[in-house]
Steps between C-alpha positions, in 0.01 A plus 500: 500500500633845413418818681422826331768767531440787737311780327708798392487792742253766402663813358268722708611323820866541402447868425326547837784319680760720329301813586491395864871418495596835348244706689372640169368385166772337290621699198577347161469144637476248217535169684624317806865415435555292816298367792609475859484151654181629673347520144461879484686709243836628622630631164294650220601579146425852388466672165795716394272805502235624740151565359592869456791398274784579738780241512484240776817295450461272803384183326483287816350675799524339843168527685519292819554734797656223712755421231564870431570558870745209521680627188516847653680349797761346268545837332544681831763244604720607206448204269464719189835669566670162547348368177603808304857468630513140379414614146834686495707189572306204357480501118282186491248657738507823299430303179207316663359829630533657155313199359229551765465864390470392136236241597301762690502747211417228244198389704385862534564571132280202410211721619625837376844644439594789725786659305798592715347363820735256673413200712386594851649437843839639395563226246755449353750732670396502867248363747252778571178321599480144629120511467532515121768231489302260721184564297697419182633178656157389615336577165776363273606210721832406656822551309396815312587776749795410724442774756126440514574132562753585774256733673229233489737252663571751778132556578300317766175328403292819487180304434534269803267702723225496236377724221576871517144599405160336466342591166186309600435725800226740386600747773867519396586843365822594320725700728359356823711245689678349200616177658379275773 
Protein backbone atom coordinates (compact mmCIF):
# COMPACT_ATOMS: atom_id res chain seq x y z
CA UNK A 1 0.00 0.00 0.00
CA UNK A 2 1.33 3.45 -0.87
CA UNK A 3 0.51 6.63 0.94
CA UNK A 4 -0.27 9.89 -0.75
CA UNK A 5 2.41 12.56 -0.44
CA UNK A 6 1.81 15.43 1.93
CA UNK A 7 -0.08 18.23 0.20
CA UNK A 8 2.00 21.21 -0.88
CA UNK A 9 1.87 24.13 1.54
CA UNK A 10 -0.60 26.79 0.56
CA UNK A 11 1.03 29.92 -0.86
CA UNK A 12 -1.29 32.14 1.22
CA UNK A 13 -0.18 30.37 4.42
CA UNK A 14 3.48 30.78 3.44
CA UNK A 15 2.95 34.46 2.69
CA UNK A 16 1.21 34.93 6.06
CA UNK A 17 4.05 33.12 7.86
CA UNK A 18 6.65 35.32 6.15
CA UNK A 19 4.66 38.45 7.01
CA UNK A 20 4.57 37.40 10.65
CA UNK A 21 8.28 36.58 10.60
CA UNK A 22 9.24 39.93 9.08
CA UNK A 23 6.68 41.99 10.97
CA UNK A 24 5.40 43.39 7.66
CA UNK A 25 4.08 42.24 4.32
CA UNK A 26 6.80 40.61 2.22
CA UNK A 27 8.01 42.60 -0.80
CA UNK A 28 8.78 41.07 -4.19
CA UNK A 29 8.47 37.51 -2.82
CA UNK A 30 8.23 34.99 -5.65
CA UNK A 31 8.58 31.68 -3.81
CA UNK A 32 9.82 29.85 -0.75
CA UNK A 33 13.47 29.00 -1.40
CA UNK A 34 14.02 26.92 1.76
CA UNK A 35 12.00 25.59 4.68
CA UNK A 36 13.09 25.34 8.27
CA UNK A 37 12.93 21.85 9.81
CA UNK A 38 9.74 23.14 11.54
CA UNK A 39 8.21 23.34 7.98
CA UNK A 40 7.82 27.13 7.82
CA UNK A 41 9.68 29.22 5.25
CA UNK A 42 13.04 30.50 6.47
CA UNK A 43 14.34 31.81 3.11
CA UNK A 44 12.28 33.31 0.31
CA UNK A 45 13.29 34.10 -3.23
CA UNK A 46 12.54 37.62 -4.35
CA UNK A 47 12.20 39.34 -7.70
CA UNK A 48 15.15 41.50 -8.76
CA UNK A 49 12.87 44.55 -8.74
CA UNK A 50 10.22 45.79 -6.34
CA UNK A 51 6.73 46.44 -7.75
CA UNK A 52 7.65 50.13 -8.19
CA UNK A 53 10.56 49.11 -10.45
CA UNK A 54 13.40 49.90 -8.07
CA UNK A 55 16.20 47.31 -7.95
CA UNK A 56 16.04 44.71 -5.19
CA UNK A 57 19.21 42.66 -5.69
CA UNK A 58 18.82 40.38 -2.66
CA UNK A 59 17.66 37.21 -4.40
CA UNK A 60 17.49 35.08 -1.24
CA UNK A 61 15.99 36.83 1.75
CA UNK A 62 16.23 35.22 5.18
CA UNK A 63 12.91 35.49 7.03
CA UNK A 64 13.10 33.41 10.22
CA UNK A 65 13.64 35.75 13.19
CA UNK A 66 15.20 32.98 15.31
CA UNK A 67 17.75 32.19 12.62
CA UNK A 68 18.39 35.89 11.93
CA UNK A 69 19.09 36.47 15.63
CA UNK A 70 21.54 33.56 15.84
CA UNK A 71 23.34 34.83 12.72
CA UNK A 72 23.50 38.30 14.25
CA UNK A 73 25.30 36.79 17.22
CA UNK A 74 27.91 35.25 14.90
CA UNK A 75 28.36 38.62 13.22
CA UNK A 76 28.80 40.43 16.53
CA UNK A 77 31.43 37.87 17.57
CA UNK A 78 33.63 38.94 14.63
CA UNK A 79 33.11 35.98 12.32
CA UNK A 80 32.75 38.17 9.21
CA UNK A 81 36.10 39.86 9.87
CA UNK A 82 37.80 36.48 10.34
CA UNK A 83 36.28 35.16 7.11
CA UNK A 84 37.31 38.24 5.15
CA UNK A 85 40.88 37.92 6.45
CA UNK A 86 41.01 34.32 5.24
CA UNK A 87 40.15 35.46 1.70
CA UNK A 88 43.49 37.32 1.65
CA UNK A 89 45.56 34.21 2.37
CA UNK A 90 43.62 31.25 0.94
CA UNK A 91 43.42 31.26 -2.88
CA UNK A 92 41.24 28.12 -2.97
CA UNK A 93 38.72 29.69 -0.59
CA UNK A 94 38.79 32.92 -2.60
CA UNK A 95 38.09 30.95 -5.81
CA UNK A 96 35.16 29.11 -4.18
CA UNK A 97 33.75 32.40 -2.88
CA UNK A 98 34.08 33.97 -6.33
CA UNK A 99 32.21 30.96 -7.74
CA UNK A 100 29.50 31.47 -5.09
CA UNK A 101 29.15 35.11 -6.19
CA UNK A 102 28.85 34.03 -9.83
CA UNK A 103 26.21 31.44 -8.86
CA UNK A 104 24.22 34.06 -6.96
CA UNK A 105 24.24 36.53 -9.85
CA UNK A 106 23.41 33.81 -12.41
CA UNK A 107 20.39 32.70 -10.37
CA UNK A 108 19.24 36.32 -10.03
CA UNK A 109 19.88 37.03 -13.71
CA UNK A 110 17.68 34.05 -14.61
CA UNK A 111 14.79 36.26 -13.42
CA UNK A 112 16.04 39.63 -14.66
CA UNK A 113 19.48 41.07 -15.27
CA UNK A 114 20.42 43.96 -13.02
CA UNK A 115 23.28 45.55 -14.97
CA UNK A 116 26.26 46.47 -12.82
CA UNK A 117 24.73 45.10 -9.62
CA UNK A 118 27.08 42.66 -7.89
CA UNK A 119 26.21 39.66 -5.77
CA UNK A 120 25.07 40.60 -2.26
CA UNK A 121 26.56 39.97 1.17
CA UNK A 122 29.95 41.36 0.12
CA UNK A 123 30.58 38.62 -2.42
CA UNK A 124 33.13 38.11 -3.89
CA UNK A 125 35.63 40.43 -2.19
CA UNK A 126 34.59 40.45 1.48
CA UNK A 127 32.07 39.08 3.95
CA UNK A 128 29.59 41.86 4.66
CA UNK A 129 26.37 40.07 5.65
CA UNK A 130 26.17 36.51 6.94
CA UNK A 131 22.37 36.62 6.61
CA UNK A 132 22.69 36.77 2.82
CA UNK A 133 25.37 34.08 2.71
CA UNK A 134 23.39 31.68 4.92
CA UNK A 135 20.23 32.32 2.89
CA UNK A 136 22.20 31.51 -0.29
CA UNK A 137 23.53 28.29 1.27
CA UNK A 138 20.10 27.18 2.42
CA UNK A 139 18.46 27.95 -0.93
CA UNK A 140 21.22 26.58 -3.20
CA UNK A 141 22.28 23.68 -0.99
CA UNK A 142 25.60 22.74 0.57
CA UNK A 143 28.82 23.25 -1.34
CA UNK A 144 27.78 26.40 -3.22
CA UNK A 145 28.65 29.16 -0.73
CA UNK A 146 31.60 28.26 1.51
CA UNK A 147 31.02 31.00 4.07
CA UNK A 148 27.28 30.40 4.21
CA UNK A 149 28.02 26.72 4.83
CA UNK A 150 30.55 27.57 7.57
CA UNK A 151 28.11 29.90 9.30
CA UNK A 152 25.40 27.23 9.19
CA UNK A 153 27.77 24.75 10.82
CA UNK A 154 28.48 27.26 13.60
CA UNK A 155 24.80 27.82 14.38
CA UNK A 156 22.80 25.99 17.04
CA UNK A 157 19.55 24.27 16.07
CA UNK A 158 17.47 27.46 15.94
CA UNK A 159 14.27 25.50 15.28
CA UNK A 160 14.61 23.19 18.31
CA UNK A 161 12.28 25.21 20.54
CA UNK A 162 9.53 25.17 17.90
CA UNK A 163 8.30 27.41 15.11
CA UNK A 164 9.06 31.12 15.28
CA UNK A 165 5.50 32.11 14.33
CA UNK A 166 2.10 30.47 13.99
CA UNK A 167 0.52 31.38 10.65
CA UNK A 168 -2.62 29.47 11.65
CA UNK A 169 -3.27 31.72 14.65
CA UNK A 170 -6.01 34.12 13.51
CA UNK A 171 -5.01 36.59 16.24
CA UNK A 172 -1.34 36.78 15.20
CA UNK A 173 -0.48 40.21 13.85
CA UNK A 174 2.74 41.15 12.05
CA UNK A 175 4.99 43.15 14.33
CA UNK A 176 3.58 41.71 17.56
CA UNK A 177 5.69 39.16 19.45
CA UNK A 178 7.47 37.65 16.45
CA UNK A 179 8.63 34.42 18.03
CA UNK A 180 7.42 32.17 20.76
